[in-house]
C-alpha positions in Angstrom: 33.8 -78.9 -39.1 32.4 -79.2 -35.6 35.7 -77.9 -34.2 35.3 -74.7 -36.2 31.9 -74.0 -34.6 33.4 -73.8 -31.1 32.8 -70.4 -29.5 36.2 -69.1 -28.4 36.7 -66.5 -25.6 39.5 -64.0 -25.6 41.1 -63.9 -22.1 43.8 -62.0 -20.4 45.8 -62.5 -17.2 45.4 -59.7 -14.7 48.4 -57.5 -14.1 48.9 -54.3 -12.0 47.0 -52.1 -14.5 44.1 -54.6 -14.6 43.6 -54.4 -10.8 44.0 -50.6 -10.9 41.5 -50.2 -13.8 39.1 -52.6 -12.1 37.9 -49.7 -9.8 36.4 -47.7 -12.6 35.3 -44.7 -10.5 38.9 -43.8 -9.5 40.1 -44.4 -13.1 37.4 -42.1 -14.4 38.6 -39.3 -12.1 41.4 -37.2 -13.7 43.2 -37.1 -10.3 42.3 -40.7 -9.5 40.6 -40.0 -6.3 39.7 -43.3 -4.6 35.9 -42.7 -4.5 35.4 -46.4 -3.6 37.4 -45.8 -0.5 35.5 -42.8 0.8 32.1 -44.4 -0.1 33.0 -47.4 2.0 34.3 -45.2 4.9 31.0 -43.3 4.8 29.0 -46.4 4.8 30.6 -47.5 8.1 30.4 -44.0 9.6 34.1 -43.1 9.5 33.6 -39.6 8.1 37.1 -38.3 8.9 38.7 -41.2 7.1 36.3 -40.7 4.2 37.3 -37.0 3.9 41.0 -37.8 4.1 40.6 -40.2 1.2 38.6 -37.6 -0.8 41.3 -35.0 -0.1 44.3 -37.2 -0.8 44.9 -36.3 -4.5 42.6 -33.3 -4.7 43.2 -29.9 -2.9 39.8 -28.8 -4.0 37.8 -31.7 -2.7 35.1 -29.4 -1.1 34.5 -27.7 -4.5 34.1 -31.1 -6.2 31.6 -32.1 -3.5 29.4 -29.3 -4.8 29.8 -28.6 -8.5 32.0 -31.2 -10.1 30.8 -32.8 -13.3 31.6 -36.1 -11.6 33.3 -38.2 -14.3 33.7 -40.8 -11.5 30.0 -41.3 -11.6 29.9 -41.7 -15.3 32.5 -44.5 -15.0 30.8 -46.2 -12.0 30.1 -49.8 -12.7 26.9 -49.7 -10.5 25.2 -48.1 -13.5 25.2 -51.6 -15.2 23.1 -52.9 -12.3 20.7 -50.0 -11.8 22.0 -46.5 -11.2 25.4 -45.0 -10.5 26.6 -44.2 -7.0 26.0 -40.7 -5.7 29.7 -40.0 -5.4 29.6 -36.2 -5.6 26.8 -36.0 -3.0 28.7 -38.1 -0.5 31.9 -36.1 -1.0 29.8 -33.0 -0.2 28.6 -34.6 2.9 32.2 -35.4 4.0 33.7 -32.1 3.1 31.1 -30.2 5.0 32.2 -32.0 8.2 36.0 -32.1 7.7 36.9 -29.8 4.9 38.5 -26.4 5.4 35.1 -24.8 5.5 34.5 -26.6 8.8 37.0 -24.2 10.4 40.4 -25.9 10.3 42.4 -24.7 7.4 45.6 -26.7 8.2 44.3 -30.2 8.9 43.2 -30.9 5.3 46.7 -30.2 4.1 47.9 -33.2 6.1 45.8 -35.6 4.0 47.5 -34.9 0.7 49.4 -37.8 -0.9 51.4 -35.7 -3.3 55.2 -35.5 -2.7 56.7 -33.3 0.0 55.2 -31.7 3.2 52.9 -28.8 3.8 55.6 -27.1 5.9 58.5 -27.8 3.6 61.7 -25.7 3.9 62.3 -23.1 1.1 64.6 -24.6 -1.5 65.7 -21.3 -3.0 63.7 -21.4 -6.2 60.5 -19.4 -7.0 57.6 -20.0 -9.4 55.2 -17.3 -10.6 51.6 -18.5 -11.4 49.3 -16.5 -13.6 45.6 -16.7 -12.8 44.0 -17.5 -9.5 41.9 -20.4 -10.4 42.0 -24.1 -9.4 44.8 -25.0 -11.9 47.2 -22.4 -10.5 46.3 -23.0 -6.8 46.7 -26.7 -7.3 50.1 -26.3 -8.9 51.2 -23.9 -6.1 49.9 -26.4 -3.5 52.0 -29.2 -4.9 55.1 -27.1 -5.5 55.1 -25.5 -2.1 55.2 -29.0 -0.6 58.5 -29.5 -2.4 60.0 -26.2 -1.1 59.3 -23.8 -4.0 58.1 -20.3 -3.1 55.0 -19.7 -5.2 53.5 -16.3 -6.1 50.0 -16.3 -7.7 49.2 -13.2 -9.9 45.4 -12.7 -10.1 43.8 -10.1 -12.4 40.7 -9.5 -10.2 40.3 -8.5 -6.6 39.4 -12.1 -5.5 40.9 -15.5 -6.3 38.8 -18.4 -7.6 38.6 -18.0 -11.3 35.5 -19.5 -12.8 34.5 -20.8 -9.4 33.5 -17.3 -8.4 33.2 -15.6 -11.8 31.2 -18.3 -13.7 29.5 -20.6 -11.2 26.4 -18.8 -9.8 26.6 -18.0 -6.1 23.4 -19.9 -5.5 25.1 -23.1 -6.7 28.5 -22.7 -4.9 29.0 -21.0 -1.6 31.7 -18.4 -1.8 32.7 -19.3 1.8 33.5 -22.8 0.7 35.6 -21.5 -2.2 37.5 -19.0 0.0 38.1 -21.7 2.7 39.7 -24.0 0.1 41.9 -21.1 -1.2 42.8 -20.0 2.4 43.8 -23.5 3.3 46.4 -23.5 0.4 47.5 -19.9 1.3 48.1 -21.0 4.9 51.2 -22.8 3.5 54.2 -20.5 4.2 55.5 -20.7 0.7 52.3 -19.7 -1.2 51.1 -16.1 -1.6 48.8 -14.2 -4.0 48.9 -10.7 -5.5 45.5 -9.5 -6.5 44.6 -6.8 -9.1 47.7 -7.7 -11.2 46.7 -7.8 -14.8 49.5 -9.8 -16.5 50.0 -8.4 -20.0 49.2 -4.8 -18.8 50.8 -4.4 -15.4 53.6 -6.9 -16.0 54.5 -9.1 -19.0 55.0 -12.8 -19.0 58.6 -12.3 -20.0 59.2 -10.1 -17.0 57.7 -12.7 -14.7 59.9 -15.3 -16.4 63.0 -13.3 -15.5 61.7 -12.7 -12.0 61.0 -16.4 -11.3 62.7 -19.7 -12.0 59.6 -21.0 -13.8 56.2 -19.6 -14.7 52.8 -21.4 -14.8 49.9 -20.0 -16.9 46.4 -21.0 -15.7 44.2 -18.2 -16.8 41.3 -20.3 -18.1 38.8 -19.4 -20.9 37.0 -16.4 -19.3 35.5 -14.8 -22.5 32.3 -16.0 -24.0 31.9 -16.6 -27.8 29.3 -15.0 -30.0 28.0 -17.0 -33.0 28.8 -15.2 -36.2 25.3 -14.4 -37.7 23.4 -11.4 -38.8 22.4 -8.9 -36.1 24.7 -10.6 -33.5 26.3 -7.2 -32.8 23.1 -5.5 -31.6 23.1 -4.2 -28.0 20.5 -6.8 -26.8 22.8 -9.7 -27.7 25.3 -10.7 -24.9 27.9 -13.3 -24.1 26.6 -15.5 -21.3 29.9 -15.4 -19.4 29.8 -11.6 -19.2 26.4 -11.7 -17.7 27.5 -14.4 -15.2 30.6 -12.3 -14.3 28.4 -9.4 -13.4 25.9 -11.6 -11.6 28.7 -13.0 -9.4 31.3 -10.3 -9.1 29.5 -7.0 -9.8 25.9 -5.6 -9.8 23.2 -8.1 -10.9 21.4 -7.0 -14.0 17.8 -5.8 -13.6 15.8 -8.1 -16.0 12.4 -7.4 -14.5 9.7 -8.1 -17.1 12.3 -9.1 -19.7 11.8 -12.2 -21.9 15.2 -13.8 -22.1 16.5 -16.3 -24.7 19.6 -18.4 -24.1 21.4 -20.2 -26.9 23.3 -23.3 -25.7 22.7 -26.5 -23.8 25.7 -26.9 -21.5 26.1 -26.1 -17.8 27.1 -22.5 -18.6 23.9 -22.0 -20.6 21.8 -23.4 -17.7 23.7 -21.2 -15.2 22.8 -18.2 -17.4 19.2 -19.2 -17.7 18.7 -19.8 -14.0 20.6 -16.6 -13.1 18.4 -14.6 -15.4 15.3 -15.8 -13.5 17.1 -14.7 -10.3 17.4 -11.2 -11.9 13.6 -11.2 -12.2 13.3 -12.1 -15.9 9.6 -12.8 -16.7 10.4 -15.8 -18.9 13.6 -17.7 -19.9 13.7 -20.0 -22.9 16.7 -22.0 -24.0 17.4 -23.5 -27.4 20.2 -26.0 -28.2 21.1 -28.3 -31.1 21.6 -31.3 -28.9 18.5 -33.5 -28.1 17.9 -34.6 -24.5 16.1 -37.8 -25.4 19.1 -38.9 -27.4 21.5 -38.2 -24.6 23.2 -35.5 -26.5 22.7 -32.5 -24.2 26.0 -31.6 -22.5 24.3 -30.0 -19.5 24.4 -32.1 -16.4 21.2 -33.8 -15.2 21.0 -31.8 -12.0 21.3 -28.5 -13.9 18.5 -29.6 -16.3 16.3 -30.7 -13.6 17.0 -27.6 -11.5 16.3 -25.4 -14.5 13.0 -27.0 -15.3 12.0 -26.8 -11.6 12.6 -23.1 -11.6 10.7 -22.4 -14.8 13.3 -22.5 -17.6 11.7 -23.6 -20.9 14.1 -25.9 -22.8 13.8 -26.2 -26.6 16.2 -29.0 -27.2 16.8 -30.2 -30.8 16.4 -26.6 -32.1 19.2 -24.4 -33.5 19.4 -20.7 -34.1 18.3 -19.6 -37.6 17.9 -15.8 -37.4 18.1 -13.0 -34.9 15.2 -10.7 -35.7 15.1 -7.0 -35.3 12.0 -4.7 -35.4 12.3 -0.9 -35.4 16.0 -1.3 -34.6 15.4 -3.4 -31.5 15.8 -7.1 -30.9 12.4 -8.8 -31.1 13.2 -12.5 -31.0 15.0 -15.6 -32.4 13.9 -17.8 -35.3 14.9 -21.4 -34.6 15.0 -24.4 -36.9 14.4 -28.1 -36.0 17.5 -30.3 -35.9 17.5 -33.5 -38.0 20.8 -34.8 -36.7 23.7 -33.3 -34.6 26.5 -35.7 -35.5 27.4 -37.4 -38.8 27.9 -41.1 -39.2 31.5 -40.8 -38.1 30.4 -39.2 -34.8 31.6 -35.7 -35.7 29.7 -32.6 -35.0 27.9 -31.8 -38.2 24.3 -30.7 -37.6 21.7 -31.0 -40.3 18.3 -29.4 -40.1 14.7 -30.0 -41.2 12.5 -27.4 -42.9 10.4 -26.8 -39.8 11.0 -23.4 -38.1 9.6 -21.6 -35.1 9.8 -18.1 -33.6 10.6 -17.2 -30.0 9.7 -13.7 -28.9 12.3 -12.1 -26.6 13.9 -8.9 -25.3 17.4 -10.1 -24.5 19.5 -12.8 -26.1 22.4 -14.6 -24.3 24.9 -16.8 -26.1 26.5 -19.6 -24.1 28.1 -21.5 -27.0 31.7 -21.7 -26.1 34.6 -19.9 -24.4 37.9 -18.4 -25.4 40.9 -16.9 -23.7 42.1 -13.4 -23.6 45.6 -13.8 -25.0 46.7 -10.1 -24.4 49.1 -11.4 -21.8 51.0 -13.4 -24.4 51.6 -10.4 -26.8 55.2 -10.0 -25.8 56.0 -13.8 -25.6 56.9 -16.5 -28.1 54.4 -19.0 -26.7 52.8 -21.0 -29.4 49.0 -21.2 -29.8 47.4 -24.3 -31.3 45.0 -24.3 -34.3 42.1 -24.7 -31.8 43.0 -21.6 -30.0 44.7 -23.1 -26.9 48.3 -22.9 -25.7 50.4 -25.7 -27.0 52.1 -27.8 -24.4 54.1 -31.0 -23.9 51.7 -33.7 -22.8 54.2 -35.2 -20.3 55.3 -32.0 -18.5 52.7 -29.4 -19.5 55.6 -27.1 -20.6 54.9 -24.7 -23.4 57.0 -24.0 -26.5 59.1 -21.6 -24.3 61.4 -23.5 -21.9 60.5 -22.8 -18.3 56.9 -21.6 -18.9 54.2 -24.2 -18.2 50.4 -24.2 -18.7 47.3 -25.9 -17.3 43.6 -25.7 -17.1 41.2 -24.8 -19.9 43.7 -22.5 -21.7 45.6 -25.6 -22.5 43.0 -28.4 -22.4 40.1 -26.5 -23.9 36.7 -26.3 -22.0 36.9 -29.0 -19.4 35.8 -29.7 -15.9 37.3 -28.2 -12.8 38.8 -31.5 -11.9 40.6 -31.6 -15.2 42.1 -28.3 -14.5 43.1 -29.5 -11.0 44.8 -32.6 -12.6 46.7 -30.4 -15.1 48.0 -28.2 -12.2 49.4 -31.3 -10.4 51.0 -32.6 -13.6 52.6 -29.2 -14.3 54.0 -29.2 -10.8 55.8 -32.4 -11.5 57.1 -31.0 -14.8 58.4 -27.9 -13.1 60.1 -29.8 -10.4 61.9 -32.0 -12.9 63.1 -29.0 -14.9 64.3 -27.1 -11.9 66.0 -30.0 -10.2 67.3 -31.8 -13.2 65.9 -35.0 -11.9 63.8 -37.5 -13.9 60.1 -36.7 -14.3 58.0 -38.5 -11.8 54.4 -39.7 -12.1 51.8 -40.9 -9.5 51.7 -44.7 -9.0 49.8 -47.0 -6.8 51.6 -49.9 -5.2 49.0 -52.7 -4.8 48.7 -55.3 -2.1 46.4 -58.4 -2.0 44.8 -60.4 0.7 42.2 -63.2 0.8 39.0 -63.1 2.8 38.6 -66.4 4.6 35.0 -65.4 5.4 33.0 -63.1 3.0 29.3 -62.9 3.5 28.0 -59.5 2.5 24.5 -58.3 3.3 22.3 -58.3 0.2 20.7 -55.0 1.1 23.3 -53.1 -0.9 22.0 -54.5 -4.2 18.4 -53.6 -3.4 19.0 -50.1 -2.1 17.8 -47.4 -4.5 19.6 -44.3 -5.5 18.4 -41.1 -3.9 19.5 -37.5 -4.7 20.0 -34.6 -2.4 16.9 -32.7 -1.5 16.1 -29.3 -3.0 14.1 -26.9 -0.9 11.4 -24.8 -2.7 11.6 -21.0 -2.2 11.2 -17.8 -4.1 14.4 -17.5 -6.2 13.6 -13.9 -7.1 13.3 -12.9 -3.4 16.5 -14.8 -2.4 18.7 -15.0 -5.6 21.8 -16.1 -3.7 20.3 -18.9 -1.7 21.3 -22.5 -2.4 18.4 -24.8 -2.3 20.3 -28.0 -2.2 20.6 -29.7 1.2 23.4 -32.1 2.0 22.7 -35.7 2.9 21.7 -36.6 6.4 24.0 -39.2 8.1 21.5 -41.9 7.4 21.2 -41.0 3.7 25.0 -40.7 3.3 25.6 -44.1 4.9 22.8 -45.7 3.0 24.0 -44.3 -0.4 27.6 -45.2 0.4 26.6 -48.8 1.1 25.5 -49.1 -2.5 29.1 -49.3 -3.6 29.9 -52.7 -5.3 33.4 -52.6 -3.8 35.1 -53.3 -7.2 38.5 -53.9 -5.5 37.1 -57.3 -4.3 36.8 -60.2 -6.7 36.7 -64.0 -6.8 39.9 -65.9 -7.2 40.3 -69.7 -7.6 42.9 -72.3 -6.5 42.8 -74.9 -9.3 44.6 -77.5 -7.3 41.8 -78.0 -4.8 38.9 -77.2 -7.1 36.7 -80.3 -7.7 34.9 -78.9 -10.7 31.5 -79.1 -9.1 30.3 -76.0 -10.8 28.5 -74.7 -7.7 30.1 -71.2 -8.0 28.9 -70.9 -11.6 25.4 -72.1 -10.7 24.9 -69.7 -7.7 26.3 -66.6 -9.5 23.4 -64.1 -9.9 25.0 -62.0 -12.5 26.5 -64.9 -14.7 30.0 -63.5 -14.4 31.6 -67.0 -13.9 31.8 -69.7 -16.5 33.9 -72.9 -16.8 35.3 -73.7 -20.2 37.4 -76.3 -21.8 40.9 -75.2 -22.8 40.2 -75.3 -26.5 37.5 -72.6 -26.1 39.9 -69.8 -25.2 42.2 -67.7 -27.3 45.7 -68.2 -25.9 48.2 -65.3 -25.7 51.8 -65.4 -24.6 51.0 -64.7 -21.0 48.3 -67.5 -20.9 50.7 -69.9 -22.6 53.3 -69.4 -19.8 50.7 -70.1 -17.2 49.4 -73.2 -19.0 52.9 -74.6 -19.3 53.5 -74.0 -15.6 50.3 -75.7 -14.6 50.1 -78.6 -17.1 53.6 -78.9 -18.5 52.5 -79.2 -22.1 49.8 -77.7 -24.3 48.6 -81.1 -25.4 47.9 -82.1 -21.7 46.1 -78.8 -21.2 43.9 -79.4 -24.2 43.1 -83.0 -23.2 42.7 -82.5 -19.4 42.5 -78.7 -18.7 39.5 -76.6 -17.7 39.5 -72.9 -17.4 37.4 -70.7 -15.0 36.6 -67.4 -16.7 35.6 -64.3 -14.8 33.9 -61.3 -16.3 34.6 -58.3 -14.0 32.0 -56.1 -15.8 29.2 -58.4 -14.7 30.3 -59.2 -11.1 28.4 -57.5 -8.3 30.8 -58.6 -5.6 28.1 -60.5 -3.7 30.6 -63.3 -2.6 28.0 -66.1 -3.1 30.5 -68.1 -5.2 33.0 -68.2 -2.2 30.2 -69.1 0.2 29.0 -71.9 -2.0 32.5 -73.4 -2.6 32.8 -76.7 -0.6 36.6 -76.9 -0.7 37.7 -73.3 -0.3 39.1 -73.2 -3.8 37.1 -70.0 -4.4 37.8 -67.0 -2.2 37.0 -63.3 -2.4 40.3 -61.4 -2.7 40.9 -57.8 -2.0 43.5 -55.4 -3.3 44.5 -52.3 -1.4 47.1 -49.7 -2.4 49.6 -47.1 -1.3 50.1 -43.9 -3.2 53.7 -43.2 -4.3 55.6 -41.8 -7.3 57.8 -43.5 -9.8 59.8 -42.3 -12.9 57.5 -41.4 -15.8 
């Protein structure tokens, strides 16, 4: 009976994927940028190396240093200690110094770790890319390095897609966007044709005949309108249309207007903050998701920026009725949310009886996006039930051979970095199709080394997170001004030094361990524990190791001890290695080399 009460621990032996997954910030990034690497480079003052690392897998690193949704930060293990690393802010610091916006368009191209070379010789094949956003430009960047002549067809007079059409100019410098694009266009095999409306001026099928392959990266540029009574009145607008005019055409004059925005995502906040810059007298938002429950999709900096500028946020309230008096919009009746998701975690809002009324003159809806599929009218490309283009997950090819897709039009509404990743994946699919060679995929070859001496300064644990500083100014007087200041050198180095360095971890040499338990006793995060063999659940891989070390299972059960390591708790302080009297415990580091292998 006592035997059955033993607590057993499920263990696994580390393999390549374990060590790669151990650095969670780069696993959280869709293009697997080594954030850990550029944080550490910044901490030691090597900004050029830091930028090179940030640019390695991402041709739009400068953009991601400004407006990325930062999935790397959401994955960062430091959040288990106190607060995540300021990864995006540090990238912005690095790109401002060494990105294409610093003046050299060509140098950033040298840091890419995708296949090929920025000055590759033309291989005789061409690719047409529809849409001038990050997905198409990334795909062209990767293909040109392999020798493909790439022509981008953009509907509007400028490239950038939602970078310039949707993101307000006060949040993202257009000089930075243009520098990133110009850097890619400086490659001999990449060109762009503006003011070409595919579906009107030329069809997809015609482009397919003109080129060896076609890539579609047009995004989701049209805003959705909720189907409800009075939604068709002149005072109700799609938020994306308003943002397009704010960024690309004449700004609306909203002087004295009371504006209401439905939605709680970044687009909704962009609309709300832009309305204030168009001199709206008051801007209120309402969204189903509740901020206190962590449901609001809008990023924290957008929420904080909106509040700072005067946006009133009614979270946990949903639209109930668009009211009209004397034929004109008068306001929005809203109802209190009881719950947003059901017990299975699916979106299924329920409401309470409580209702309120918000007076207003103009209503903006920022509740979703859709694509303009006019360009597909003459093609046989299949559309999924959710309204996106169907594609093969491995190659990004559509239902029509030779036509590929990427970005939101394939993935649905995602981050810019997701669109960038899809462009790179499609480039590999296109290359495989046109060469007849096996499909390749990115791979990191790992290398290990032990630190004979590892004694890290404890200040990194005690350093607090600090955001970038926002200047205060009159947003109505200077609507295009960006108030966010990049880190100073001191702030960047200090924030970079907070990295836990998750690629370093304790390892143990059992043959010289004297079972003193000093490493376990000194560990501040309780990530180490010594257990008897009968306390662990043994899998096939562990069995092989046991037989190698002890010869037989019975010997292991009678004489064996096991040191367990929990990587989720470890803060990489190295105290275990310092404490060990025999050198059995060392801090080991894994490094890597980017390469490609068969998918």
